[in-house]
ROSE-4610 file (N, C-alpha, C; in Angstrom, 1 decimal, always signed):
// ROSE-4610
residu = [M/M/M/Q/Q/Q/L/L/L/L/L/L/L/L/L/L/L/L/T/T/T/K/K/K/V/V/V/P/P/P/L/L/L/Y/Y/Y/E/E/E/E/E/E/N/N/N/F/F/F/E/E/E/R/R/R/Q/Q/Q/L/L/L/K/K/K/Q/Q/Q/L/L/L/G/G/G/N/N/N/E/E/E/V/V/V/Y/Y/Y/C/C/C/S/S/S/N/N/N/S/S/S/L/L/L/I/I/I/T/T/T/A/A/A/F/F/F/K/K/K/Q/Q/Q/G/G/G/T/T/T/F/F/F/N/N/N/K/K/K/E/E/E/L/L/L/L/L/L/A/A/A/Q/Q/Q/F/F/F/E/E/E/G/G/G/I/I/I/I/I/I/F/F/F/S/S/S/E/E/E/T/T/T/M/M/M/Y/Y/Y/D/D/D/K/K/K/E/E/E/V/V/V/E/E/E/E/E/E/L/L/L/I/I/I/Q/Q/Q/V/V/V/L/L/L/P/P/P/K/K/K/E/E/E/N/N/N/L/L/L/K/K/K/F/F/F/F/F/F/R/R/R/R/R/R/I/I/I/N/N/N/E/E/E/V/V/V/S/S/S/C/C/C/D/D/D/E/E/E/T/T/T/F/F/F/D/D/D/S/S/S/I/I/I/Y/Y/Y/D/D/D/A/A/A/W/W/W/I/I/I/P/P/P/M/M/M/D/D/D/S/S/S/S/S/S/L/L/L/E/E/E/R/R/R/V/V/V/R/R/R/E/E/E/I/I/I/L/L/L/L/L/L/V/V/V/A/A/A/E/E/E/L/L/L/S/S/S/K/K/K/L/L/L/A/A/A/S/S/S/K/K/K/E/E/E/A/A/A/D/D/D/R/R/R/S/S/S/Q/Q/Q/Q/Q/Q/I/I/I/T/T/T/V/V/V/K/K/K/Q/Q/Q/K/K/K/L/L/L/S/S/S/D/D/D/L/L/L/N/N/N/L/L/L/K/K/K/L/L/L/K/K/K/Q/Q/Q/K/K/K/E/E/E/I/I/I/V/V/V/Y/Y/Y/Y/Y/Y/L/L/L/I/I/I/Q/Q/Q/S/S/S/G/G/G/D/D/D/R/R/R/T/T/T/V/V/V/P/P/P/R/R/R/E/E/E/E/E/E/I/I/I/S/S/S/R/R/R/Q/Q/Q/I/I/I/W/W/W/E/E/E/K/K/K/A/A/A/P/P/P/T/T/T/K/K/K/S/S/S/V/V/V/L/L/L/A/A/A/S/S/S/L/L/L/S/S/S/K/K/K/V/V/V/V/V/V/S/S/S/K/K/K/V/V/V/N/N/N/E/E/E/K/K/K/L/L/L/E/E/E/N/N/N/E/E/E/F/F/F/G/G/G/D/D/D/E/E/E/A/A/A/I/I/I/Q/Q/Q/T/T/T/V/V/V/W/W/W/G/G/G/Q/Q/Q/G/G/G/Y/Y/Y/R/R/R/L/L/L/N/N/N/K/K/K/K/K/K/I/I/I/F/F/F/D/D/D/F/F/F/L/L/L/Y/Y/Y/D/D/D/D/D/D/L/L/L/S/S/S/E/E/E/K/K/K/P/P/P/V/V/V/L/L/L/T/T/T/I/I/I/V/V/V/E/E/E]
num = [1/1/1/2/2/2/3/3/3/4/4/4/5/5/5/6/6/6/7/7/7/8/8/8/9/9/9/10/10/10/11/11/11/12/12/12/13/13/13/14/14/14/15/15/15/16/16/16/17/17/17/18/18/18/19/19/19/20/20/20/21/21/21/22/22/22/23/23/23/24/24/24/25/25/25/26/26/26/27/27/27/28/28/28/29/29/29/30/30/30/31/31/31/32/32/32/33/33/33/34/34/34/35/35/35/36/36/36/37/37/37/38/38/38/39/39/39/40/40/40/41/41/41/42/42/42/43/43/43/44/44/44/45/45/45/46/46/46/47/47/47/48/48/48/49/49/49/50/50/50/51/51/51/52/52/52/53/53/53/54/54/54/55/55/55/56/56/56/57/57/57/58/58/58/59/59/59/60/60/60/61/61/61/62/62/62/63/63/63/64/64/64/65/65/65/66/66/66/67/67/67/68/68/68/69/69/69/70/70/70/71/71/71/72/72/72/73/73/73/74/74/74/75/75/75/76/76/76/77/77/77/78/78/78/79/79/79/80/80/80/81/81/81/82/82/82/83/83/83/84/84/84/85/85/85/86/86/86/87/87/87/88/88/88/89/89/89/90/90/90/91/91/91/92/92/92/93/93/93/94/94/94/95/95/95/96/96/96/97/97/97/98/98/98/99/99/99/100/100/100/101/101/101/102/102/102/103/103/103/104/104/104/105/105/105/106/106/106/107/107/107/108/108/108/109/109/109/110/110/110/111/111/111/112/112/112/113/113/113/114/114/114/115/115/115/116/116/116/117/117/117/118/118/118/119/119/119/120/120/120/121/121/121/122/122/122/123/123/123/124/124/124/125/125/125/126/126/126/127/127/127/128/128/128/129/129/129/130/130/130/131/131/131/132/132/132/133/133/133/134/134/134/135/135/135/136/136/136/137/137/137/138/138/138/139/139/139/140/140/140/141/141/141/142/142/142/143/143/143/144/144/144/145/145/145/146/146/146/147/147/147/148/148/148/149/149/149/150/150/150/151/151/151/152/152/152/153/153/153/154/154/154/155/155/155/156/156/156/157/157/157/158/158/158/159/159/159/160/160/160/161/161/161/162/162/162/163/163/163/164/164/164/165/165/165/166/166/166/167/167/167/168/168/168/169/169/169/170/170/170/171/171/171/172/172/172/173/173/173/174/174/174/175/175/175/176/176/176/177/177/177/178/178/178/179/179/179/180/180/180/181/181/181/182/182/182/183/183/183/184/184/184/185/185/185/186/186/186/187/187/187/188/188/188/189/189/189/190/190/190/191/191/191/192/192/192/193/193/193/194/194/194/195/195/195/196/196/196/197/197/197/198/198/198/199/199/199/200/200/200/201/201/201/202/202/202/203/203/203/204/204/204/205/205/205/206/206/206/207/207/207/208/208/208/209/209/209/210/210/210/211/211/211/212/212/212/213/213/213/214/214/214/215/215/215/216/216/216/217/217/217/218/218/218/219/219/219/220/220/220/221/221/221/222/222/222/223/223/223/224/224/224/225/225/225/226/226/226/227/227/227/228/228/228/229/229/229/230/230/230/231/231/231/232/232/232/233/233/233/234/234/234/235/235/235]
x = [+0.8/+0.0/+0.9/+0.3/+1.0/+0.3/+1.1/+0.6/+1.2/+0.3/+0.7/+0.7/+1.8/+1.9/+1.9/+0.8/+0.8/+1.2/+2.1/+2.7/+3.2/+3.2/+3.8/+5.3/+5.7/+7.2/+7.7/+8.1/+8.5/+9.6/+10.6/+11.7/+11.2/+10.2/+9.6/+9.0/+8.7/+8.0/+9.0/+10.3/+11.3/+11.1/+11.0/+10.9/+9.6/+8.5/+7.2/+7.3/+7.9/+8.0/+8.8/+9.9/+10.7/+9.9/+9.1/+8.2/+7.3/+6.7/+5.8/+6.5/+7.7/+8.5/+9.0/+9.3/+9.6/+8.5/+7.3/+6.1/+5.8/+6.7/+6.5/+5.7/+5.4/+4.6/+5.5/+4.9/+5.6/+5.0/+5.9/+5.5/+6.0/+5.2/+5.6/+5.2/+6.2/+5.9/+5.9/+4.9/+4.8/+4.2/+4.7/+4.2/+3.5/+4.1/+3.6/+2.2/+1.9/+0.6/-0.5/-0.3/-1.3/-1.9/-1.0/-1.4/-2.1/-1.5/-2.1/-3.5/-3.8/-5.1/-6.1/-5.6/-6.5/-6.9/-5.9/-6.2/-6.8/-6.9/-7.5/-6.6/-5.3/-4.3/-3.5/-3.9/-3.1/-3.2/-2.2/-2.2/-3.0/-4.1/-5.0/-4.4/-3.5/-2.8/-1.9/-1.2/-0.4/-1.2/-2.3/-3.1/-3.7/-4.0/-4.6/-3.6/-2.3/-1.3/-1.4/-2.1/-2.1/-3.4/-3.2/-4.4/-4.9/-4.0/-4.4/-3.6/-4.2/-3.6/-3.5/-2.3/-2.2/-2.0/-2.8/-2.7/-2.0/-0.9/+0.0/-0.6/-0.1/-0.6/-0.2/+0.7/+1.2/+0.1/-1.0/-2.1/-3.3/-3.9/-5.1/-6.3/-7.2/-8.4/-9.2/-9.4/-10.3/-9.6/-8.3/-7.6/-7.7/-7.6/-7.8/-9.2/-10.2/-11.6/-11.8/-11.3/-11.5/-10.8/-9.7/-9.0/-9.8/-10.3/-11.1/-12.3/-12.9/-14.0/-13.7/-12.5/-12.2/-11.4/-11.2/-10.5/-11.5/-11.2/-12.0/-12.0/-13.2/-13.3/-13.4/-13.9/-14.2/-13.0/-11.8/-10.6/-9.5/-9.8/-8.8/-9.2/-8.2/-8.4/-7.8/-8.5/-8.0/-7.6/-6.3/-5.8/-5.4/-5.5/-5.2/-4.2/-3.1/-2.1/-2.6/-2.5/-3.0/-2.2/-2.1/-1.3/-2.0/-3.3/-4.0/-4.0/-3.7/-3.8/-5.2/-6.2/-7.5/-8.3/-7.6/-8.3/-9.4/-9.4/-10.5/-11.8/-11.8/-13.0/-13.6/-12.9/-13.4/-13.4/-13.6/-13.5/-14.4/-13.9/-14.7/-14.8/-16.0/-16.3/-15.6/-15.1/-14.4/-13.0/-12.6/-11.3/-11.6/-10.8/-10.9/-10.2/-9.2/-8.5/-7.7/-7.4/-6.5/-5.2/-4.1/-2.8/-2.1/-2.2/-1.7/-0.2/+0.3/+1.7/+2.7/+2.2/+3.1/+2.9/+2.3/+2.1/+3.4/+3.4/+4.6/+4.5/+5.5/+5.5/+4.4/+4.2/+3.1/+1.7/+1.6/+0.3/+0.0/+1.0/+0.8/+0.4/+1.1/+0.8/-0.6/-1.1/-2.5/-3.5/-3.3/-4.2/-4.3/-3.2/-3.2/-3.8/-3.6/-4.1/-5.6/-6.1/-7.6/-8.2/-7.6/-8.2/-8.2/-7.1/-7.0/-8.0/-8.2/-9.1/-10.6/-10.8/-12.2/-12.4/-11.4/-11.5/-11.8/-11.1/-11.3/-12.7/-13.2/-14.5/-15.6/-15.5/-16.6/-16.5/-15.4/-15.2/-16.3/-16.6/-17.6/-19.0/-19.3/-20.7/-20.8/-19.8/-19.8/-20.0/-19.3/-19.4/-20.8/-21.4/-22.8/-23.7/-23.5/-24.4/-24.3/-23.0/-22.8/-23.4/-23.3/-23.9/-25.4/-26.1/-27.5/-27.9/-27.2/-27.5/-27.3/-26.2/-25.9/-26.9/-27.4/-28.4/-29.7/-30.1/-31.3/-31.1/-29.9/-29.6/-29.7/-29.3/-29.3/-30.8/-31.7/-33.1/-33.7/-33.0/-33.5/-33.1/-33.8/-33.5/-32.5/-31.3/-30.2/-29.0/-28.3/-27.1/-25.9/-24.7/-23.6/-23.2/-23.1/-22.7/-23.8/-25.0/-26.1/-26.1/-25.8/-25.7/-24.5/-23.4/-22.2/-22.5/-23.2/-23.5/-24.4/-25.5/-26.4/-25.7/-24.8/-24.1/-23.1/-22.5/-21.5/-22.3/-23.5/-24.3/-24.8/-25.1/-25.5/-24.3/-23.1/-22.0/-21.7/-22.2/-21.9/-23.0/-24.0/-24.9/-25.7/-25.8/-26.6/-25.9/-24.7/-23.8/-24.3/-24.3/-24.5/-23.1/-23.0/-21.8/-21.5/-20.4/-20.1/-20.0/-20.5/-20.5/-19.0/-18.1/-16.7/-16.2/-16.6/-16.1/-16.7/-18.0/-18.6/-17.9/-17.6/-16.9/-15.6/-14.8/-13.5/-13.6/-14.6/-14.8/-15.3/-16.2/-16.9/-16.2/-15.7/-15.0/-13.4/-13.0/-11.5/-10.7/-11.2/-10.5/-10.9/-10.2/-10.5/-11.9/-12.7/-14.0/-14.1/-13.9/-14.0/-15.4/-15.7/-17.1/-17.8/-17.0/-17.6/-18.0/-17.1/-17.4/-18.6/-18.7/-19.8/-21.1/-21.0/-22.2/-22.7/-21.7/-22.1/-22.7/-22.2/-22.8/-24.2/-24.5/-25.8/-26.8/-26.3/-27.2/-27.5/-26.5/-26.7/-27.7/-27.5/-28.4/-29.8/-30.0/-31.3/-32.0/-31.1/-31.6/-32.1/-31.3/-31.7/-33.0/-33.2/-34.4/-35.6/-35.4/-36.4/-36.8/-35.9/-36.2/-36.8/-36.5/-37.0/-38.2/-38.6/-39.6/-40.9/-41.3/-42.6/-42.5/-41.3/-41.1/-41.1/-40.4/-40.2/-41.0/-41.7/-42.7/-42.0/-40.8/-40.1/-38.6/-37.8/-36.4/-35.6/-35.0/-34.2/-32.9/-32.3/-31.1/-31.5/-31.5/-31.9/-30.7/-31.0/-30.0/-30.0/-28.9/-28.8/-28.0/-28.6/-28.0/-26.8/-25.7/-24.5/-23.7/-24.2/-23.5/-23.3/-24.3/-24.1/-25.3/-25.1/-26.3/-26.3/-27.6/-27.8/-28.9/-28.9/-29.9/-31.2/-32.3/-33.6/-33.7/-34.3/-34.5/-35.3/-36.2/-37.1/-36.3/-35.4/-34.6/-33.6/-33.1/-32.2/-32.9/-34.1/-34.8/-35.2/-35.5/-35.8/-34.6/-33.4/-32.2/-31.8/-32.2/-31.7/-32.8/-34.1/-35.2/-35.2/-34.3/-34.3/-33.1/-32.3/-31.1/-31.5/-30.8/-31.1/-30.7/-29.6/-29.1/-28.9/-29.7/-29.6/-28.6/-27.8/-27.0/-27.9/-27.4/-28.3/-28.3/-29.4/-29.5/-30.5/-30.1/-30.9/-31.1/-32.1/-32.4/-33.7/-33.7/-34.9/-35.6/-36.9/-37.6/-38.1]
y = [-1.2/+0.0/+1.3/+2.3/+3.6/+4.4/+4.6/+5.2/+6.5/+7.4/+8.7/+8.7/+8.9/+8.9/+10.3/+10.8/+12.1/+12.1/+13.0/+13.0/+14.4/+14.8/+16.1/+16.0/+14.7/+14.5/+13.4/+13.7/+12.7/+11.8/+12.4/+11.6/+10.5/+10.7/+9.8/+8.5/+8.7/+7.6/+6.7/+6.9/+6.2/+4.7/+4.1/+2.7/+2.1/+2.9/+2.4/+2.5/+3.6/+3.8/+2.7/+2.3/+1.2/-0.1/-0.4/-1.5/-1.6/-0.5/-0.4/-0.7/-0.2/-0.4/-1.8/-2.5/-3.9/-4.7/-4.3/-5.0/-4.7/-4.0/-3.7/-2.5/-1.7/-0.5/+0.7/+1.6/+2.9/+3.9/+4.6/+5.4/+6.8/+7.8/+9.2/+9.8/+10.2/+10.7/+12.3/+12.9/+14.4/+15.0/+16.2/+17.1/+18.3/+18.8/+20.0/+19.8/+18.5/+18.3/+18.4/+18.3/+18.5/+19.9/+20.9/+22.3/+22.5/+21.9/+22.1/+21.6/+20.4/+19.8/+20.8/+21.3/+22.2/+23.4/+23.9/+25.2/+25.0/+23.7/+23.4/+23.8/+23.8/+24.2/+23.0/+21.8/+20.6/+20.3/+19.7/+19.3/+18.0/+18.1/+16.9/+15.8/+16.2/+15.2/+14.4/+15.0/+14.3/+13.4/+13.8/+13.0/+11.8/+12.0/+10.9/+9.7/+9.9/+8.8/+7.8/+8.2/+7.4/+6.5/+5.3/+4.4/+4.5/+5.0/+5.1/+6.1/+6.7/+7.6/+7.1/+7.1/+6.7/+8.0/+8.1/+9.3/+8.9/+9.6/+9.2/+9.5/+8.8/+9.0/+10.4/+11.1/+12.4/+13.5/+13.1/+14.0/+13.8/+14.8/+14.7/+14.2/+13.5/+12.9/+13.9/+15.0/+16.1/+16.6/+16.7/+17.2/+16.3/+15.0/+14.0/+14.0/+14.1/+14.1/+15.3/+16.4/+17.6/+17.4/+16.8/+16.5/+15.6/+14.5/+13.5/+14.2/+15.2/+15.9/+16.5/+17.0/+17.7/+16.8/+15.5/+14.7/+13.8/+13.5/+12.6/+11.2/+10.6/+9.3/+8.1/+8.3/+7.2/+6.4/+7.0/+6.3/+6.1/+6.4/+6.4/+5.5/+4.8/+4.1/+4.9/+5.0/+5.8/+4.9/+5.0/+4.2/+5.1/+4.6/+5.4/+4.7/+5.3/+4.7/+5.1/+4.1/+4.4/+3.6/+4.2/+3.6/+2.5/+2.6/+1.5/+0.2/-0.9/-2.2/-2.6/-2.1/-2.5/-1.6/-1.1/-0.2/-0.8/-2.1/-2.8/-2.6/-2.5/-2.4/-1.0/+0.0/+1.3/+1.8/+0.8/+1.1/+2.2/+3.1/+4.2/+4.1/+4.2/+3.9/+4.9/+6.0/+6.9/+6.3/+5.3/+4.6/+3.3/+2.9/+1.5/+0.5/+1.0/+0.0/+0.8/+0.3/+0.8/+0.1/+0.7/+0.1/+0.4/-0.6/-0.4/-0.1/+0.7/+1.0/-0.2/-1.2/-2.3/-3.5/-3.2/-4.2/-4.7/-6.1/-6.7/-6.5/-6.9/-6.7/-7.5/-8.7/-9.6/-9.0/-8.4/-7.8/-6.6/-5.8/-4.7/-5.2/-6.2/-6.9/-7.3/-8.0/-8.5/-7.3/-6.3/-5.1/-4.5/-4.3/-3.7/-4.6/-5.9/-6.9/-6.9/-7.0/-7.1/-5.8/-4.6/-3.4/-3.4/-4.0/-4.0/-5.0/-6.2/-7.1/-6.6/-5.9/-5.3/-4.3/-3.5/-2.5/-3.2/-4.3/-5.0/-5.7/-6.2/-6.9/-5.9/-4.7/-3.7/-2.9/-3.0/-2.2/-2.4/-3.6/-3.9/-3.5/-3.8/-3.4/-1.9/-1.2/+0.3/+0.8/+0.2/+0.6/+0.5/-0.7/-0.9/+0.1/+0.3/+1.3/+2.7/+3.1/+4.4/+4.6/+3.6/+3.7/+3.9/+3.1/+3.2/+4.6/+5.1/+6.4/+7.5/+7.4/+8.4/+8.4/+7.2/+7.1/+7.8/+7.6/+8.3/+9.8/+10.2/+11.6/+12.3/+11.5/+12.0/+12.3/+11.6/+11.7/+13.0/+13.6/+14.8/+16.0/+17.1/+18.2/+19.1/+18.6/+19.3/+19.6/+20.7/+20.9/+20.3/+20.3/+19.5/+19.8/+21.1/+21.5/+21.1/+21.2/+20.8/+19.3/+18.5/+17.0/+16.6/+17.4/+17.1/+17.3/+18.3/+18.6/+17.6/+17.2/+16.2/+14.9/+14.5/+13.3/+13.2/+14.4/+14.4/+14.3/+14.9/+14.7/+13.3/+12.6/+11.2/+10.4/+10.6/+9.9/+10.2/+11.3/+11.7/+11.0/+10.3/+9.6/+10.5/+10.2/+11.0/+12.2/+12.4/+13.5/+14.9/+15.8/+17.2/+17.7/+18.1/+18.5/+20.0/+20.4/+21.9/+22.5/+23.7/+24.4/+24.5/+24.7/+24.9/+23.6/+22.5/+21.2/+21.0/+21.3/+21.1/+22.0/+23.2/+24.2/+23.7/+23.1/+22.6/+21.4/+20.6/+19.4/+19.7/+20.6/+20.9/+21.9/+23.0/+24.0/+23.9/+23.0/+22.7/+23.9/+24.7/+25.9/+26.3/+27.2/+27.6/+28.2/+28.0/+28.5/+30.0/+30.8/+32.2/+32.7/+33.9/+34.4/+34.2/+34.4/+34.3/+32.9/+31.9/+30.5/+30.0/+30.5/+30.1/+30.7/+31.9/+32.5/+31.7/+31.2/+30.4/+29.1/+28.5/+27.3/+27.5/+28.6/+28.9/+29.1/+29.7/+29.8/+28.5/+27.6/+26.3/+25.5/+25.5/+24.8/+25.3/+26.6/+27.2/+26.7/+26.6/+26.2/+24.8/+23.9/+22.5/+22.4/+23.1/+23.0/+23.5/+24.6/+25.1/+24.1/+23.4/+22.5/+21.2/+20.8/+19.5/+19.7/+20.9/+21.1/+20.4/+20.4/+19.8/+18.2/+17.7/+16.3/+15.7/+16.4/+15.9/+16.6/+17.7/+18.3/+19.4/+19.2/+20.2/+20.3/+20.9/+21.1/+19.7/+19.6/+18.4/+18.4/+19.6/+19.9/+20.7/+20.2/+20.9/+21.7/+22.9/+23.7/+23.5/+23.1/+23.0/+24.2/+25.2/+26.5/+26.3/+26.9/+26.9/+25.6/+24.6/+23.4/+23.0/+23.3/+23.0/+22.4/+21.5/+20.9/+19.4/+18.9/+17.5/+17.2/+15.9/+15.6/+15.1/+15.6/+15.2/+13.6/+13.0/+11.5/+11.1/+11.9/+11.6/+11.4/+12.3/+12.2/+11.1/+10.8/+9.7/+8.4/+8.2/+7.0/+6.9/+8.0/+8.0/+7.4/+7.8/+7.4/+6.0/+5.5/+4.1/+3.1/+3.4/+2.5/+1.2/+1.1/-0.2/-1.0/-0.6/-1.3/-2.4/-3.5/-4.6/-4.3/-3.5/-3.1/-1.6/-0.9/+0.5/+1.0/+2.0/+2.6/+3.1/+3.1/+3.6/+5.1/+5.7/+7.1/+7.4/+8.0/+8.3/+9.8/+10.3/+11.7/+11.9/+12.8/+13.1/+14.2/+13.9/+14.9/+16.0]
z = [+0.0/+0.0/+0.0/-0.6/-0.5/+0.7/+1.7/+3.0/+3.3/+3.8/+4.3/+5.8/+6.5/+7.9/+8.4/+9.1/+9.6/+11.0/+11.4/+12.7/+13.0/+14.3/+14.7/+14.9/+15.1/+15.3/+14.4/+13.2/+12.2/+12.7/+13.5/+13.9/+14.9/+15.6/+16.6/+15.9/+14.6/+13.9/+13.1/+13.2/+12.4/+12.5/+13.7/+13.8/+13.2/+13.4/+12.8/+11.3/+10.8/+9.4/+8.8/+9.5/+9.0/+9.0/+10.0/+10.0/+8.7/+8.5/+7.3/+6.0/+5.9/+4.7/+4.5/+5.7/+5.7/+5.1/+5.3/+4.8/+3.3/+2.7/+1.3/+1.0/+2.0/+1.8/+1.4/+0.6/+0.3/+1.3/+2.1/+3.2/+3.0/+3.2/+3.2/+4.5/+5.3/+6.7/+6.6/+7.2/+7.1/+8.3/+8.6/+9.6/+8.9/+7.9/+7.2/+6.5/+6.1/+5.5/+6.5/+7.8/+8.8/+8.6/+8.6/+8.4/+7.1/+6.0/+4.7/+4.6/+5.3/+5.3/+6.1/+7.2/+8.0/+7.3/+6.5/+5.7/+4.4/+4.0/+2.7/+1.5/+1.8/+0.7/+0.2/+0.5/+0.1/-1.4/-1.9/-3.3/-3.5/-4.2/-4.4/-5.2/-6.1/-6.9/-6.0/-5.1/-4.2/-3.3/-2.8/-1.9/-2.6/-3.9/-4.7/-4.9/-4.6/-4.7/-3.6/-2.5/-1.3/-1.2/-0.7/-0.5/+1.0/+1.9/+3.3/+4.0/+5.1/+5.9/+7.4/+7.9/+9.3/+10.2/+11.2/+12.0/+13.3/+13.5/+14.6/+16.0/+17.0/+18.4/+18.9/+18.2/+18.6/+18.3/+17.6/+17.3/+18.2/+18.6/+19.4/+18.7/+19.4/+18.7/+18.0/+18.7/+18.1/+16.8/+16.8/+15.7/+14.5/+14.8/+13.7/+13.1/+14.0/+13.6/+12.6/+13.0/+12.1/+10.8/+10.7/+9.5/+8.6/+9.2/+8.4/+7.8/+8.4/+7.9/+6.5/+6.3/+5.0/+4.0/+4.4/+3.5/+2.7/+1.4/+0.6/+1.2/+1.3/+2.0/+1.1/-0.1/-1.0/-1.4/-1.4/-1.9/-0.9/+0.4/+1.4/+2.6/+3.1/+4.4/+5.5/+6.6/+7.8/+8.9/+9.3/+10.4/+11.6/+12.8/+14.0/+14.9/+15.1/+16.1/+17.5/+18.4/+19.7/+20.8/+22.0/+23.0/+23.7/+23.9/+24.7/+23.9/+24.7/+24.1/+23.8/+24.6/+24.5/+23.5/+22.5/+21.6/+20.8/+20.6/+19.8/+20.5/+21.8/+22.6/+22.4/+22.0/+21.8/+20.4/+19.5/+18.0/+17.6/+16.8/+16.3/+14.8/+14.3/+12.9/+11.9/+12.4/+11.5/+11.0/+11.7/+11.4/+10.8/+9.8/+9.2/+10.1/+10.9/+11.8/+12.8/+14.0/+14.9/+14.8/+15.0/+15.0/+16.4/+17.3/+18.7/+18.6/+19.6/+19.6/+19.8/+20.5/+20.8/+19.7/+18.6/+17.6/+17.0/+16.9/+16.2/+14.7/+14.0/+12.5/+11.9/+12.4/+11.9/+12.2/+13.3/+13.7/+12.8/+12.5/+11.6/+10.2/+9.7/+8.4/+8.4/+9.5/+9.5/+9.4/+10.2/+10.2/+8.8/+8.2/+6.9/+5.8/+6.0/+5.0/+5.1/+6.3/+6.5/+5.9/+6.1/+5.6/+4.0/+3.5/+2.0/+1.4/+2.1/+1.6/+1.7/+2.7/+2.9/+1.8/+1.4/+0.4/-1.0/-1.3/-2.5/-2.6/-1.4/-1.4/-1.6/-1.1/-1.2/-2.5/-3.2/-4.4/-5.5/-5.8/-6.8/-6.4/-5.1/-4.6/-4.6/-4.2/-4.2/-5.7/-6.6/-8.0/-8.5/-8.3/-8.7/-8.1/-6.8/-6.1/-6.6/-6.9/-7.4/-8.8/-9.7/-11.0/-10.9/-10.1/-9.9/-9.4/-8.4/-7.9/-9.0/-9.7/-10.7/-11.8/-12.2/-13.2/-12.8/-11.5/-11.0/-10.9/-10.6/-10.5/-11.9/-12.9/-14.3/-14.7/-14.1/-14.5/-13.9/-12.9/-12.2/-13.1/-13.1/-13.9/-13.1/-13.0/-12.3/-13.2/-13.0/-13.7/-12.9/-13.6/-13.1/-11.6/-11.3/-9.9/-8.9/-9.3/-8.5/-8.2/-9.2/-9.1/-8.2/-8.4/-7.6/-6.1/-5.8/-4.4/-3.8/-4.5/-4.0/-3.8/-4.8/-4.7/-3.5/-3.3/-2.1/-0.8/-0.7/+0.5/+0.6/-0.5/-0.5/+0.2/-0.3/+0.2/+1.7/+2.2/+3.6/+4.5/+3.9/+4.8/+5.7/+7.0/+7.9/+8.5/+8.0/+8.6/+8.1/+8.9/+8.5/+8.0/+6.8/+6.2/+6.2/+6.8/+6.9/+5.5/+5.3/+4.1/+3.5/+4.4/+4.0/+3.4/+3.9/+3.4/+2.0/+1.8/+0.5/-0.5/-0.1/-1.0/-1.5/-0.6/-0.9/-1.9/-1.7/-2.5/-3.9/-4.0/-5.3/-6.1/-5.4/-6.2/-6.2/-5.3/-5.2/-4.9/-4.0/-3.6/-2.2/-1.5/-0.2/-0.1/+0.9/+1.0/+1.3/+0.3/+0.4/+0.5/+0.8/+0.9/-0.5/-1.6/-2.9/-3.2/-2.8/-3.0/-2.2/-0.9/+0.0/-0.6/-1.1/-1.7/-2.9/-3.7/-4.9/-4.4/-3.3/-2.8/-2.3/-1.7/-1.2/-2.4/-3.5/-4.7/-5.3/-5.4/-6.0/-5.1/-3.8/-2.9/-3.1/-3.1/-3.3/-4.6/-5.7/-7.0/-7.0/-6.3/-6.1/-5.5/-4.4/-3.6/-4.4/-5.2/-6.1/-7.1/-7.7/-8.8/-8.3/-7.1/-6.6/-5.6/-5.4/-4.4/-4.7/-6.0/-6.4/-6.3/-6.6/-6.5/-5.1/-4.2/-2.9/-1.8/-2.2/-1.2/-0.3/+0.0/+0.8/+0.4/+1.2/+0.8/+0.6/-0.5/-0.8/+0.0/+0.1/+0.9/+2.1/+3.3/+4.5/+5.1/+5.6/+6.2/+7.7/+8.3/+9.8/+10.2/+10.7/+11.0/+11.9/+11.5/+12.3/+12.1/+11.3/+11.1/+9.6/+8.8/+7.4/+6.7/+5.8/+5.0/+5.2/+5.1/+5.0/+4.0/+3.6/+2.5/+3.2/+2.6/+3.1/+2.9/+3.9/+3.8/+2.6/+2.2/+1.0/-0.3/-0.5/-1.7/-1.6/-0.4/-0.2/-0.5/+0.0/-0.3/-1.7/-2.4/-3.8/-4.6/-4.3/-5.0/-4.7/-3.5/-3.1/-3.0/-3.4/-3.1/-3.8/-4.9/-5.6/-5.4/-4.4/-4.0/-2.9/-3.0/-2.1/-0.7/-0.5/+0.8/+0.8/+1.5/+1.6/+2.7/+2.4/+3.5/+4.6/+5.8/+6.9/+7.0/+7.0/+7.1/+8.2/+9.3/+10.4/+10.6/+9.8/+9.8/+10.6/+11.5/+12.3/+11.6/+11.1/+10.4/+11.4]
């Protein structure tokens, strides 16, 4: 795997980095990218080279959670280094796997292998699901940017997505006032076009937090799939 190791102290990770390379992984260890991710100034072409990101134990949980909010999730695996041996008991779904600090070389190999196999197993199912959703989106009277925003909210499930995150993903630039204003206009247009079909706002505004997709439009896009993603929106 091609892995990005994010840490505040690169020298501290030398032994772990050596372990990863012994297992045949390509590893890039960085401190500066943490700041770039926070500011939304990172190189997307560089990020696209990686299959997984390992967040060092030198980073705070809150800090990692904020970074994950602005990173693309469909093509990346997220791993968390942790001190506690009993980390499996406190598993958090935002991570694909924990890597305990005291892991042997074989244990690290097993963790990465399970994550990779899981990725391969779900790839075909995800592809089929995405095609179905995109076909249904194409039937709606929406322009490209409008479809992109709806699709991104679909991928976000039941999460309320910050406006800044959507702006970075769709416009691929820092969320300036101009970009945020454009986002508001596009969302209003989506709601205007789909109001008759769904009865109320397709994209709901959660003041002070961001946007989330109306459960009605989510069900419309997924109602013919055998297994629907879980969406728990309180009307």
